[in-house]
Structures are given as structure tokens and as C-alpha cells.
N, C-alpha and C positions, 0 to 999 in steps of 0.2 A: 394549464390546459393544452398549450401549444406543444409542450414536451410530450404529454400523454397522447395527443393526436399523432405526433410524429412517430412515436413508438408503435402505435396501433397500425398505422399505414405500413410501416416497415415490416411488421409481422405478417400482415396480409400479403404483401409482395413476396415474402419468402414462402408462405404456405400455399398460395394459389397455384404455382407451377406444379405442385405435386398431386393436384386433384386429377384423378383419372377414372376410368371405368373399373370393372372388376376383373383383375387378372387372377385366374383360377390356378394356374400351374406354369412353372418355368423349369427348364432343365438344360444345363450346360455340360453334363456328363463330366464333371470335375472329379473324376475318380482315378484310381491308379491304372495307367495304361497297361493293357494285357489282361486285366481282370475281367470277369464276366459281369453282365448287367444284373443278374439275380443277386438279391440281398443288399444291393447298394441302396443307401438311404438318401433320398432327395433332401437337400438342406433347406429348401423353401417350405415344404409342407410336412417334413419328417416322415413322409410315406416311403415304404420299402418297395423296391421293384421285386415282385414275386414271380415265380414261374421257373423256367429252365434257362440254362446258359448256352445251349447248343446254338452256335452261329451268331450269338449276340454278345459282343465283347467291346471293351473300351479301347478305342484307338488312341494314338499319340498325337494326332493332328487337331486342328481347330478350324472348322469351316467359317468363313466370313462372307458377307455380301455387301456391296457398295451401298452406303446410306443407311444400313441397318445396324443398330447398336450390337456390339459383340459381347456375349455373356462370358466369354473366356472359356476356361476349362478344356476338355478334350472333345472327342466325338464318339458316336456309336458306330461300330462296324457290324454290318449285317452280312454274313457270309452264308449263302445258301449251299448246304451240303447235307445237313441233317436237321430235322424240324426242332425248333425251339421257340418258346413264347414267353414274354414277360410283360407285366402290366403294373401301373401305378394309379392310385385313385386321387380324386380331388372333389371339391364340393359339388353336390348333386344339382343338375340343371334340368328343369322340366318344361320351360317355356322360353319364348324369345329366340335368340340365336346363340350358337356356340361356334367360336372360331379357333382354329388350330393351325399355327404356322410353324414351319421348320425349314432348315436348309438341307438340300439333298444333292449328293454327288454320286453318280453311277460310275463305278470303275470297271465293272464287267457286266455285260448285258445278261439279263435273266434268261435262263434256259427254258422257262415255261411262262405262263401268264399268272403271276403270283401277287397276292396282296402282301404288304409289308408293314403297314401301320394302320391303326383304327382307333375310333372313339366308340365306347360302348357303355351300357348301364351296369351297375352292380360289379361283380367280379368276373364278368364275361371276358373271355380272351378273344383276340382276333380270330374270326372263323369264316371270313369271306361273305357269303350270301346273307348271313344273319346280322352282320355288323350295322350299327347305326349309321356310320359313314367310314369309308376306308379308301386307301390309295393303293393302286396296283402298278406294277411294272411288267410290261409285256415283252415277249421274246423279240418283237420287232422294234424294241427300244422306246415305245410310246408309254406315257404315263396314263393311268386309268382312274376312274372314280366309280364308286358303287355305294348304294345304300340298301337298307333292309328290303328284301323281296324283289329287287330289281337287277337287271343285267348291267354289266360294266360298260361305260362309255369311255373312249380313249381319245387322246390328243390327236390333232391332225398330223403332227410331225414327231419324229423320234427325238429323244433327248440326246445331246452330245455327251460322249464319255468324258470323264475327268473335268467336268464343268459344274460349278456350284449353282443350283437353282433355288429360288425362293418360292416355296409352295405354301398356299393357304387353303385349308379345307373349311367349309361352313355348313352347318346343319341348321335349318330354320324350322322350329317347331310349329310356327304359325302356318306355313305353307307345305310342310313336310318335304321341302326341296333340299337336295344336297348340291353343293357347288365346289368347284376347284378353281383356284386362281394361280396361274403360273407367271412368276416374275412380276408381280405388281410393284409399283414404285413406292418404296417406303415413305410414309408421311403423307401420301396423297389420299384423296377420298376413295371409297370403295368403287372399283371399276366394274365393267361387265365381266362376268365369269368366263374363264376359258372353257369350262365344262359345267353343265347343269343337268341334274337328273331329278325328275319328279318322283318323289317317294310314295310309299304305300300308306303313310300315316300311322304305321305301327310302332314307331319309336316313341317311347314314353318318357325316357330319361337318358342322360349321359353323365357319367361321373368317373370314367377311367380312360387312360390312354395306353395303348399296347403296341408291341412290335412282334413280328413273326418272321423267323427264318424258315425257309422251306427245304424240302428234299430235292433240290435241283441245283443248277449252277447260277451264278450271279452274285455280285458284290456291290454293296451300297454303303455310303457314309451318310449319317444323319446328325444334325446338330442344331443348337439354338432353338429349342422348343418353347413355344409360348401358347397358352390356351386362355381364352377370355370370352366375355359376353358382348364385346363390341369390336368392330374392325380396327379401331385405333389401338386396342389392347395388344394386338399381335403384330401390328405393322408400323407403329408410330416411331418417330425420331424426335430428339430434342429440337424445339423450334427456337429461332432467334428471340422471339418474344419472351420465351421462358427464361432465357439467360438475362434478358433485359430487366424483367421483373425481379429476378433474384438480385441483380446488381443494384437496383433501386432500393431494395430492402436493406442491403448491406450499407449503402450510402446513407440511408435514413438513420440507421443505428449509429453509424459513425458521427453523423450530425448531432444526434442526441447527446453523445458523449462530450462533444465540443461545447454544447449549450450548458451542460452541467458544470464544465470547467469555467 
């Protein structure tokens, strides 16, 4: 009985650290540098990026952010010159919250006020005013937030060029509010949003993520995409307690082997 109890406790210690919320989608852009985003197959959900390649290409770098686990791979380069759109789908969400985090590095300021990434239902591509939730980059260097039927709100300050930012978008089906968080601390609880926009309540579902290159100037790098139904899904880091539990599990199994001998 003692041996069985030891094995059971060890297994629990190893399994418990992996229990999380629902991660719907992740993307590290681990594709051939220089190739277009269109027709690339996401290894996590086997979903294909559909649409066009204009201005949406795989870069050779890898954006990272202090305290946030790096998915590796490369990065997406969005170069505004001619219009191009690409989307990928994930499990449909119709209630609760959807969180979308990514790393962003603006290398050239946008020449207009353009949206560059969005969450939408069905096979809808990013289209600005009709998007469930999207992010804008303005010609004054500020980042913006928009949701269906509402005007864009922008940050108080411009983003610095060649600097990696951690961005989280949230759509709340309960309140119809859209929110944007700029540089939240990975692993911390959900803070007050940098930008919040009261929606019209017309968003019924979200199941795809998309990118848009515009017919203007501006160059942006995006990486480390995470989409989930909880704040922790897209902002969490391994906690010391997680490693401690895993260690206890391994020690327990080692102890069981010694008892058998």
C-alpha cells in the first residue's frame, strides 16, 4: 500500500503542473525565412494560413520579451506597400472572454492609420470597422484598439521604434467590451487595461486570427502569438512551484524504485 501511495502521489505531482486553461492557438512562424505567410501550415492546429502574400512574409529574426517563454521559430514581417491579408482558424468561441497576445516591433512608422491584426468569426478577413477586435498603428506612432461598429481609441504615447512590445487584446462577450494591454508583466494577474472600448454587442463569435498589410508605408514585426480563453493562457510563465512539484514527482518515483530493490 505504501508503494502504491507513493506512486500515486508522484504521478499527481507530475500531472498537476500541466493543468491550464484552454489555449486555442499558438504561432511561432517557424517557416522558411523569406517565404510568404500564405499556405504555411500551423503545426499546432494543422490549419493553413489562407489569403494573399503581399506584404506578409517570414522574417529571419525571433522576437523575445523578458519573462515571457519564447516559442522559437522566426517572425512575421508586415511591410505596407500593397494590400495583402491572411487568416488562420481555431475553435469557435461564443461566450466568456478571448485573449490574444503577441510581440510587436515597429521598425518604420505607418504612413497612415491602419489596422494590422484582428480576431473575427468564420472566414472573415481583417476589415477595420467590422472586426470583432483589432489593433491599429497610427501615423503618429500610437497603437490603437477597435471593435465592431466603434471608432478607434489610441494610446497616450507613441511606440518607440525598434523596440519589442508585449501586446494583449481581449474581447469580453459578457460586456461586449474590447481591451488592449501594453507591456503587462508576464505571470502577474490581469491589470487595468491600457485601452478599453465599449462595444456594440454585435460580435457573436470569434474563431480566426488575421493579418493585414496596407497600401501605405510602414514596417512591423510580429511574433509569439498565443490565443486562449483566460489571461493566464496568453501571459503565463513557469512558476517555481511548478518545478518544485515536478521535482517531487521524480523524487517519489526514484524512492519507489529504491523500495522495490
